[in-house]
Every structure is written in structure tokens, then in C-alpha cells.
KEVEXLUM-165339 format. One record per residue (C-alpha): y, x, z; residue in three letters. Coordinates in steps of 0.25 Angstrom, whole numbers. Layout:
REM residues N
<<Y, X, Z>, "ALA">
...
REM end
This chain:
REM residues 189
<<-51, -14, -24>, "MET">
<<-60, -23, -16>, "TYR">
<<-64, -22, -2>, "LYS">
<<-79, -21, -1>, "ILE">
<<-84, -32, 9>, "GLU">
<<-98, -27, 10>, "ARG">
<<-109, -17, 6>, "TRP">
<<-123, -19, 4>, "ASP">
<<-135, -11, -2>, "VAL">
<<-146, -16, -11>, "ILE">
<<-158, -9, -17>, "THR">
<<-161, -9, -31>, "THR">
<<-175, -5, -31>, "ASN">
<<-179, -5, -16>, "ASN">
<<-174, 10, -16>, "ILE">
<<-161, 12, -23>, "ASP">
<<-149, 6, -15>, "LYS">
<<-136, 1, -21>, "ILE">
<<-123, -4, -14>, "PRO">
<<-117, -17, -15>, "MET">
<<-103, -20, -11>, "ILE">
<<-96, -34, -9>, "TYR">
<<-82, -38, -12>, "ILE">
<<-73, -50, -12>, "LYS">
<<-69, -52, -26>, "PRO">
<<-56, -58, -32>, "ASP">
<<-54, -65, -45>, "GLU">
<<-50, -51, -52>, "LYS">
<<-63, -45, -48>, "PHE">
<<-72, -56, -52>, "LEU">
<<-65, -56, -66>, "GLN">
<<-66, -41, -67>, "PHE">
<<-81, -42, -64>, "VAL">
<<-84, -53, -74>, "ARG">
<<-77, -45, -85>, "ASP">
<<-86, -33, -81>, "ASN">
<<-99, -41, -81>, "LYS">
<<-99, -39, -66>, "PHE">
<<-101, -24, -66>, "ALA">
<<-90, -15, -60>, "VAL">
<<-86, 0, -58>, "LEU">
<<-81, 2, -44>, "CYS">
<<-76, 12, -34>, "THR">
<<-78, 11, -19>, "ILE">
<<-68, 16, -8>, "GLN">
<<-67, 16, 7>, "GLY">
<<-81, 16, 11>, "THR">
<<-84, 30, 16>, "GLY">
<<-96, 31, 8>, "THR">
<<-100, 38, -5>, "LYS">
<<-95, 26, -13>, "TYR">
<<-81, 30, -10>, "ASP">
<<-82, 44, -17>, "SER">
<<-91, 39, -29>, "CYS">
<<-85, 47, -41>, "PRO">
<<-88, 36, -51>, "SER">
<<-86, 21, -51>, "LYS">
<<-98, 13, -46>, "ILE">
<<-104, 3, -55>, "PRO">
<<-107, -11, -49>, "GLY">
<<-112, -25, -52>, "LEU">
<<-104, -37, -46>, "VAL">
<<-111, -49, -41>, "SER">
<<-108, -61, -32>, "ARG">
<<-113, -59, -18>, "SER">
<<-121, -72, -20>, "SER">
<<-130, -65, -30>, "GLU">
<<-131, -50, -25>, "ILE">
<<-139, -45, -18>, "PRO">
<<-146, -59, -17>, "ASN">
<<-142, -73, -18>, "CYS">
<<-133, -77, -7>, "ARG">
<<-123, -88, -11>, "ALA">
<<-118, -90, 3>, "ASN">
<<-114, -76, 5>, "TYR">
<<-105, -76, -8>, "TYR">
<<-100, -90, -4>, "ASP">
<<-95, -85, 9>, "LYS">
<<-90, -71, 5>, "THR">
<<-87, -72, -10>, "GLY">
<<-91, -57, -11>, "TYR">
<<-96, -50, -24>, "TYR">
<<-106, -39, -24>, "VAL">
<<-104, -26, -32>, "ILE">
<<-118, -19, -33>, "THR">
<<-114, -5, -35>, "LEU">
<<-123, 4, -44>, "LEU">
<<-123, 15, -35>, "ALA">
<<-131, 21, -24>, "PRO">
<<-131, 16, -10>, "TRP">
<<-123, 26, 0>, "PHE">
<<-123, 17, 12>, "GLY">
<<-114, 7, 19>, "TYR">
<<-99, 11, 21>, "PRO">
<<-97, 16, 35>, "SER">
<<-83, 13, 37>, "LYS">
<<-77, 3, 27>, "ASP">
<<-83, -6, 16>, "LEU">
<<-73, 0, 6>, "GLY">
<<-66, -5, -6>, "VAL">
<<-71, -6, -21>, "VAL">
<<-63, -4, -33>, "THR">
<<-68, -9, -47>, "PHE">
<<-65, 0, -59>, "PHE">
<<-58, -8, -70>, "GLY">
<<-53, -19, -62>, "MET">
<<-38, -15, -62>, "GLU">
<<-38, -7, -74>, "GLU">
<<-46, -11, -87>, "LYS">
<<-58, -2, -90>, "THR">
<<-66, 0, -102>, "LYS">
<<-77, 7, -94>, "GLU">
<<-90, 1, -96>, "VAL">
<<-98, -3, -83>, "ILE">
<<-110, -11, -89>, "LEU">
<<-112, -15, -103>, "ASP">
<<-118, -29, -104>, "HIS">
<<-116, -30, -119>, "THR">
<<-127, -27, -130>, "PHE">
<<-121, -19, -141>, "ASN">
<<-127, -16, -155>, "ASP">
<<-126, -2, -161>, "GLU">
<<-112, -5, -166>, "ASP">
<<-107, -9, -152>, "GLY">
<<-106, -24, -156>, "ASN">
<<-110, -33, -144>, "GLU">
<<-118, -43, -152>, "ASP">
<<-122, -35, -164>, "GLY">
<<-112, -41, -173>, "ASN">
<<-104, -32, -182>, "GLU">
<<-91, -41, -180>, "ASP">
<<-88, -37, -166>, "ASP">
<<-75, -30, -169>, "ASP">
<<-67, -42, -166>, "ASP">
<<-61, -36, -153>, "ASP">
<<-51, -46, -148>, "ASP">
<<-49, -41, -135>, "SER">
<<-35, -36, -131>, "THR">
<<-37, -29, -118>, "GLY">
<<-45, -18, -113>, "PRO">
<<-60, -18, -116>, "THR">
<<-68, -26, -105>, "GLU">
<<-77, -16, -98>, "PRO">
<<-92, -17, -101>, "ARG">
<<-101, -12, -91>, "ILE">
<<-112, -1, -94>, "THR">
<<-118, 7, -84>, "SER">
<<-132, 14, -84>, "LEU">
<<-133, 12, -69>, "GLU">
<<-131, -3, -71>, "ALA">
<<-142, -4, -82>, "GLU">
<<-151, 4, -73>, "LYS">
<<-149, -5, -62>, "GLU">
<<-152, -17, -70>, "LYS">
<<-165, -10, -75>, "THR">
<<-169, -8, -61>, "LYS">
<<-166, -22, -57>, "HIS">
<<-174, -27, -69>, "ASP">
<<-186, -18, -65>, "LYS">
<<-185, -22, -50>, "ARG">
<<-186, -37, -54>, "ASN">
<<-198, -34, -63>, "SER">
<<-205, -27, -51>, "ILE">
<<-201, -39, -42>, "ILE">
<<-207, -49, -52>, "ILE">
<<-220, -42, -54>, "PHE">
<<-221, -39, -39>, "SER">
<<-220, -54, -36>, "CYS">
<<-230, -58, -47>, "ILE">
<<-240, -47, -42>, "GLY">
<<-238, -53, -28>, "GLY">
<<-241, -67, -32>, "ILE">
<<-253, -62, -40>, "ILE">
<<-258, -55, -28>, "LEU">
<<-256, -66, -19>, "MET">
<<-264, -76, -28>, "LEU">
<<-275, -66, -29>, "LEU">
<<-276, -65, -13>, "ILE">
<<-276, -81, -13>, "ILE">
<<-287, -81, -23>, "LEU">
<<-295, -71, -15>, "ILE">
<<-293, -79, -2>, "ILE">
<<-297, -92, -9>, "TYR">
<<-310, -86, -15>, "ILE">
<<-313, -80, -2>, "ALA">
<<-312, -93, 5>, "MET">
<<-320, -100, -5>, "LYS">
<<-332, -91, -3>, "LYS">
<<-332, -94, 12>, "HIS">
REM end
């Protein structure tokens, strides 16, 4: 269980808002998120908001506060906070307390899948080889992360980036046309 140090909200497409929480990680948390490819399932308590009574675990993506929501290395250097971007709707800032967050699978090992970053062939082999039966693991299966919401979020992000790039290119072309028109108009006079 980790104390939530701060809440923020970001927009995913200038319309949909999603929450971000900040925590001060310890080494156990950092190892846990590395093992889970920086994706987590969590529950939130003590905020006095709808997040406290959420019937299911909330998926989230973990990043350093120096990277998300924008580049701010000095903030991370000062606080050491990590950011969990929650794949959930924004219900507003907590009114009484910032609350605490608990990460599913951190205390007990889990086989639940959050996001799947592997590419499997029809036989379930990660690289297409038939000889992938050499399972030399002795402990519980490391959780893989699969979530339709996370994939949708990635697709939205990719589309947003494409729109931004094309908008920038369009703006540059428009600016060049205006400069060309002004240049031609000045040549005539």
C-alpha cells in the first residue's frame, strides 16, 4: 500500500480526461513494475471519490514523473515520484484525502494478465519456434499484461500523434503559401 502524493488529470484526445496519481516508490515497487513491463492493476482507497468503490481493479501504466505528463527532469530529481496513469474515467480531485493505492499481485504472485507484450504464433510460441517447450521456470508464471483498454489507449495515442504531425505540416505549408503571396504582391508594387 502506497500513499498517493498527488493527483493530476490529463486529456487523451482533448475531450476524454483520465487520472494520474503520483507515489514515492521503493525498490520492491520498482522491481514489481519492471517485472510487469510497467503495467499494473490497482485499487484506491481513502479518497472519498468513486475510485474508492470501484468494483474492479483499475489498470494503470507506470512512468517516472520526469517523463509523464511531459519532460520535467528537475521535478523527478526533487521528488523521486513515479506516475501511474490510470486507464479509468476522471471523477475529479479527492475532496478530503489523497488516499492510498494498492497494487494487485505485489504481495501475492498472480497469473492474471494485464498487458501482453509478446507476439505469439498460432501454437502459442512466442517466436514461432516449435521447441519452446523448454520451460525452466520454477516459480509462478510471471504476469503478462493484456488489456483491451490499454490497446485502445495506444491506438488513440497513435492517431493523435498522426493528427498532430499532419496539422503541423499543414500549418507550415499554409505559412509558406502566405509568405509566397506576400512576396508576389510586394514584387508587383
